[in-house]
C-alpha positions in Angstrom: 0.1 -0.3 0.2 2.8 2.6 0.5 4.0 2.4 -2.9 0.3 4.2 -3.7 0.7 7.2 -1.4 2.4 9.4 -3.2 0.3 9.7 -6.2 -2.8 11.0 -3.9 -0.2 13.5 -2.3 0.7 14.6 -5.8 -3.3 14.8 -5.9 -3.4 17.0 -3.4 -0.5 19.4 -4.5 -2.5 19.8 -8.0 -5.6 20.5 -5.9 -3.7 23.6 -4.4 -2.7 24.5 -8.2 -5.9 23.9 -9.5 -7.6 26.3 -6.6 -5.5 29.3 -7.1 -5.0 29.4 -11.4 -8.7 28.4 -12.0 -10.4 28.9 -8.3 -9.1 32.4 -7.4 -7.6 33.4 -10.6 -10.8 33.0 -12.8 -13.8 31.8 -10.6 -13.4 34.5 -8.3 -13.1 37.4 -10.4 -16.4 38.5 -11.0 -16.6 40.2 -7.3 -14.4 43.0 -8.8 -16.0 43.9 -12.1 -18.5 45.8 -11.0 -16.9 47.3 -8.3 -13.9 48.5 -10.0 -15.8 49.6 -13.0 -18.0 52.3 -11.0 -15.3 53.3 -9.3 -13.0 54.3 -12.6 -15.8 55.2 -14.3 -15.6 52.5 -17.3 -17.9 50.3 -18.7 -18.5 46.8 -17.2 -17.1 44.8 -20.7 -13.9 46.8 -20.9 -12.5 46.0 -17.8 -13.8 42.3 -18.1 -12.1 42.0 -20.9 -8.6 42.3 -19.1 -9.9 38.7 -18.5 -10.6 37.9 -21.7 -7.0 38.5 -22.8 -6.1 36.1 -19.3 -7.6 33.3 -20.6 -6.8 33.9 -24.3 -3.0 34.0 -23.4 -3.9 30.8 -20.8 -5.1 28.8 -23.8 -2.3 30.0 -26.0 0.4 29.2 -23.7 -0.9 25.6 -23.3 0.6 24.7 -26.7 4.1 25.4 -25.6 3.9 23.7 -22.1 4.1 20.3 -23.1 7.6 20.9 -24.8 8.9 23.4 -22.3 8.0 20.8 -19.3 10.2 18.2 -21.5 12.9 20.8 -21.5 13.0 22.6 -18.2 12.6 21.6 -14.8 8.9 21.8 -13.9 9.7 22.9 -10.6 11.7 25.6 -11.8 8.6 27.0 -14.2 6.5 26.5 -11.4 8.2 28.9 -8.8 8.5 31.0 -11.5 5.3 31.3 -12.7 3.6 31.6 -9.2 5.9 34.4 -8.4 5.1 36.0 -11.6 1.5 35.4 -10.8 1.3 36.8 -7.1 3.0 40.2 -8.4 0.8 40.9 -11.0 -2.5 39.8 -9.2 -1.4 42.3 -6.2 0.0 44.9 -8.5 -3.5 45.3 -10.5 -4.9 46.8 -7.1 -2.3 49.8 -8.2 -3.3 50.5 -11.6 -6.0 52.6 -13.1 -5.4 52.4 -16.5 -7.5 49.9 -18.7 -4.3 48.9 -21.0 -2.4 48.3 -17.8 -4.9 45.9 -16.8 -4.9 44.4 -19.9 -1.3 44.1 -19.9 -1.4 42.3 -16.3 -4.4 40.3 -17.7 -1.7 38.7 -20.4 1.1 38.2 -17.6 -1.3 36.3 -15.2 -3.0 34.7 -18.0 0.9 33.1 -19.4 2.1 32.5 -15.8 -1.3 30.7 -14.4 -0.8 28.5 -17.4 2.1 26.7 -16.1 -0.3 25.3 -13.2 -3.6 25.3 -14.8 -5.5 22.4 -17.1 -3.4 21.2 -19.3 0.0 20.7 -16.9 -2.2 19.2 -14.3 -4.3 16.6 -16.5 -0.5 15.9 -17.6 0.6 15.0 -14.1 -3.0 13.1 -13.0 -2.0 11.1 -16.6 1.5 10.0 -15.7 0.6 9.5 -11.9 -2.4 7.4 -12.7 -3.5 4.7 -14.5 -6.3 3.5 -12.5 -9.0 5.9 -10.6 -7.7 8.4 -13.2 -11.5 9.9 -13.6 -11.6 10.3 -9.7 -8.5 11.8 -9.4 -9.0 14.2 -12.3 -12.3 15.1 -10.5 -11.0 15.8 -7.1 -8.3 18.1 -8.4 -10.2 20.7 -10.6 -13.1 20.2 -8.0 -10.8 22.2 -5.8 -11.1 24.9 -8.2 -14.7 25.1 -7.2 -14.3 25.2 -3.7 -11.5 28.0 -3.6 -14.1 29.9 -6.2 -16.7 29.5 -3.5 -14.8 30.6 -0.7 -12.5 32.7 -2.5 -15.8 34.9 -4.0 -17.0 34.9 -0.5 -13.8 36.3 1.2 -12.7 38.9 -1.4 -16.4 40.4 -1.4 -16.2 40.8 2.1 -12.9 42.5 2.0 -13.8 44.9 -1.0 -16.8 46.0 0.8 -15.0 46.5 4.4 -11.8 47.9 2.4 -11.2 48.6 -1.1 -11.1 46.6 -4.2 -7.1 47.6 -4.2 -7.0 45.6 -1.1 -9.0 42.6 -2.5 -6.5 42.1 -5.3 -3.7 42.1 -2.3 -5.5 39.6 -0.4 -6.1 37.3 -4.3 -2.3 37.7 -4.6 -1.4 36.3 -1.0 -3.9 33.4 -1.3 -2.8 32.5 -4.9 1.1 32.1 -2.7 -0.2 29.8 0.3 -2.1 27.6 -2.1 0.7 27.2 -4.2 3.4 26.6 -1.7 2.8 22.9 -1.0 3.7 22.4 -4.8 6.7 24.2 -4.7 8.2 22.7 -1.6 6.8 19.1 -2.1 9.5 17.2 -3.9 7.7 15.4 -7.2 8.6 14.6 -10.9 6.2 14.5 -14.1 6.8 10.7 -14.6 6.7 8.8 -11.4 8.9 6.3 -13.1 11.9 8.9 -12.9 11.6 8.5 -9.0 11.4 4.7 -9.0 7.6 4.5 -8.3 4.8 3.5 -10.3 1.7 5.2 -11.2 -1.3 4.5 -9.2 -2.5 1.1 -10.7 0.4 0.6 -13.0 2.3 -2.2 -13.8 5.6 -3.1 -12.2 7.5 -2.2 -15.4 7.3 0.9 -17.8 5.1 0.4 -21.1 6.7 0.7 -23.8 5.9 3.4 -26.2 3.6 2.7 -28.6 4.1 3.9 -32.5 1.2 6.7 -33.1 3.6 9.2 -34.5 2.4 8.9 -38.1 -1.1 8.9 -36.9 -0.8 12.0 -34.5 0.9 13.6 -37.6 -2.0 13.0 -40.1 -4.8 13.1 -38.0 -7.9 14.7 -39.8 -9.1 17.4 -37.6 -12.7 17.7 -39.9 -13.2 14.3 -38.3 -17.0 14.9 -37.4 -16.2 13.2 -33.7 -13.7 15.8 -33.3 -15.7 18.5 -34.4 -18.9 17.8 -32.2 -16.2 17.8 -29.4 -14.8 21.4 -30.2 -18.1 22.9 -30.9 -19.4 21.7 -27.5 -16.2 22.6 -25.4 -16.5 25.8 -27.1 -19.8 26.5 -26.0 -20.1 25.0 -23.0 -16.8 27.3 -22.2 -18.7 30.2 -23.3 -21.4 29.4 -20.7 -19.1 29.2 -17.8 -18.3 33.2 -17.9 -21.8 33.8 -16.7 -21.1 33.2 -13.2 -18.8 35.8 -13.2 -21.6 38.3 -13.8 -24.0 36.9 -11.4 -23.5 39.8 -8.9 -23.9 42.4 -11.5 -27.2 40.4 -12.5 -28.4 40.5 -9.1 -28.2 44.1 -9.0 -29.9 44.7 -12.5 -33.3 42.6 -10.8 -32.9 44.3 -7.5 -31.6 41.9 -5.5 -28.2 42.8 -5.2 -27.8 41.3 -1.4 -27.7 37.7 -3.1 -25.3 38.4 -5.9 -22.0 37.2 -3.7 -24.4 34.1 -2.7 -25.2 33.3 -6.3 -21.5 33.5 -7.1 -20.6 31.3 -4.4 -23.4 29.0 -4.8 -22.2 28.6 -8.3 -18.7 27.6 -7.6 -20.3 25.1 -4.8 -21.8 23.5 -7.7 -18.5 23.7 -9.5 -17.4 21.1 -6.4 -20.2 19.0 -6.3 -20.8 18.4 -10.3 -17.0 17.8 -10.9 -17.0 15.3 -8.2 -20.7 13.8 -9.5 -19.2 13.9 -13.3 -16.0 11.8 -12.3 -18.3 9.1 -10.5 -21.2 9.0 -13.0 -18.4 8.1 -15.7 -17.2 5.2 -13.7 -20.5 3.7 -14.1 -22.6 5.4 -17.2 -19.2 6.7 -19.3 -17.9 10.2 -20.3 -20.7 10.8 -22.4 -23.9 9.8 -20.9 -22.0 11.5 -17.8 -21.5 15.1 -19.5 -25.1 15.1 -21.2 -26.5 15.0 -17.7 -24.3 18.1 -16.5 -25.6 20.0 -19.9 -29.2 19.2 -18.8 -28.7 20.2 -15.3 -27.3 23.3 -16.3 -29.8 24.1 -18.7 -32.2 23.5 -15.9 -30.3 25.9 -13.6 -30.2 28.6 -16.5 -33.9 28.9 -17.2 -34.6 29.4 -12.9 -32.0 32.2 -13.1 -34.1 34.1 -16.1 -37.6 33.3 -15.1 -37.4 33.5 -11.2 -37.5 35.7 -8.7 -37.4 33.9 -5.7 -34.0 34.4 -4.1 -33.6 31.4 -2.6 -34.9 29.5 -6.1 -32.3 31.6 -8.1 -29.6 30.1 -5.6 -30.5 27.0 -6.5 -30.3 27.4 -9.9 -26.9 29.0 -9.5 -26.1 26.0 -7.8 -27.1 24.1 -10.9 -25.7 26.2 -13.0 -22.3 25.1 -11.6 -22.7 21.6 -13.2 -21.2 23.8 -16.3 -18.2 23.6 -14.7 -17.3 20.0 -15.2 -18.2 19.7 -18.3 -14.9 21.6 -19.6 -12.3 21.0 -17.0 -13.5 17.5 -16.4 -15.9 16.5 -19.0 -13.5 17.6 -21.6 -10.3 15.5 -20.9 -12.9 12.6 -20.5 -14.7 12.9 -23.4 -11.2 13.3 -25.2 -10.3 10.3 -23.7 -13.3 8.2 -24.6 -13.7 9.4 -27.9 -9.6 9.1 -29.0 -8.0 7.0 -26.6 -4.6 7.4 -25.0 -3.0 7.5 -28.2 -3.9 10.2 -29.5 -5.1 12.3 -26.0 -1.9 14.4 -26.1 -2.3 15.8 -30.1 -6.2 16.3 -29.3 -6.3 17.7 -26.0 -4.1 20.9 -26.3 -6.6 22.1 -28.9 -9.4 21.3 -27.0 -8.4 23.3 -24.0 -7.4 25.9 -26.1 -10.8 26.4 -27.9 -12.2 25.9 -24.4 -10.1 29.4 -23.4 -10.9 31.4 -26.3 -14.5 30.5 -25.6 -14.4 31.6 -22.1 -12.1 34.6 -23.1 -14.7 35.7 -25.6 -17.5 35.7 -22.9 -16.1 37.2 -20.2 -16.1 40.6 -22.0 -19.0 39.5 -24.3 -21.6 39.3 -21.6 -20.3 42.5 -20.1 -20.9 44.2 -23.2 -23.8 43.1 -23.5 -25.1 44.3 -20.5 -23.9 47.7 -21.7 -25.7 48.0 -24.7 -28.7 46.5 -23.7 -29.1 47.4 -19.9 -29.7 44.1 -19.2 -28.4 40.4 -18.8 -31.9 38.7 -20.0 -30.2 38.7 -23.6 -27.2 37.1 -22.5 -29.1 34.4 -20.7 -31.0 33.6 -23.8 -28.5 33.2 -25.8 -26.7 30.8 -23.4 -29.4 28.7 -23.4 -29.3 28.3 -26.9 -25.7 27.8 -26.5 -26.1 25.1 -24.1 -29.0 23.2 -26.7 -26.6 23.0 -29.4 -23.5 21.8 -27.5 -26.1 18.4 -26.2 -27.1 18.4 -29.8 -23.6 18.1 -31.3 -22.5 15.3 -28.3 -26.0 13.5 -28.8 -25.7 13.1 -32.6 -22.1 11.6 -32.2 -23.2 9.3 -29.1 -22.6 6.3 -31.3 -19.2 7.4 -32.7 -15.5 6.9 -32.2 -11.9 8.2 -34.2 -11.3 4.5 -33.9 
């Protein structure tokens, strides 16, 4: 049993990294939008655009992360990237110029990419052959927990002091969450430590000859397109949660805005765990479709109901959308394309996920700026979820193999 301890310690470390790179840096960013925009006298969409830049550069950086991690020690890359992320986050509270916010957004996007979805999924893939789905769920569920706690804490800090202090606290939270990953010794490949992955064999498997297939993969394959479109639209959907505080204000329920955001982050946690458990029993595709249906139900509640308690429940259900991108994306990629093509397929899937989120972060803000209402954004996203469900459902019997 002792040989299986290290993989789960790796999971714990990855939880802290996911909590900081996604939970604090992205999922808690919504508490700043309206406060900073109003204080600086700018449109919410204009300020939210710094997160568009953030997520775009995170996705772009993901393409160079795998080869970079093979050439340079991950510990060195992690330490440098965490340090730059903390400095850039704290610096957000010391500027009042949009171009500087955008520059800091780009820096934070690039640096957090080094301890976000792509490297963390690579680490989990290397350290787990068995219980891979559960390990993935646990790691990325931690981002929801951090978002739920972080958004509440930061919201209170902002109300009690200022948004500038809020960014200082956010930077400190990121540092604390990343410290275990920096301090604890581990390598990307367990065999480099003389250890086995969880559930692995006694000897390292021989590498499969798939180079030719990777180089000649047909990206016009209908299954890939369905996955690509679904992940893009669901990534767009996740960005709506960051506007919950603003949405609550526009319908005269501002007091529950932060609670809605926190409920969404709690849903983030719960449904990421659920999708991992369901996948082991009914498969990745059916599990993902279930999460999409729950998301759709939550959206309808938020759009048509004005009862505070039910709106919080709707926000909780909406949180299921996070499980589709963070956990469903890797699991669906494995479901459709298996291990052999995972490294080829997942980087572009992750990139389009970030692009979708990047566009949505500012697009939803601009929808409000021009329509003075979030209702149009809700209708648009409901349509997107329906399209994503249809695309996957129509390809339910297809596989690249």
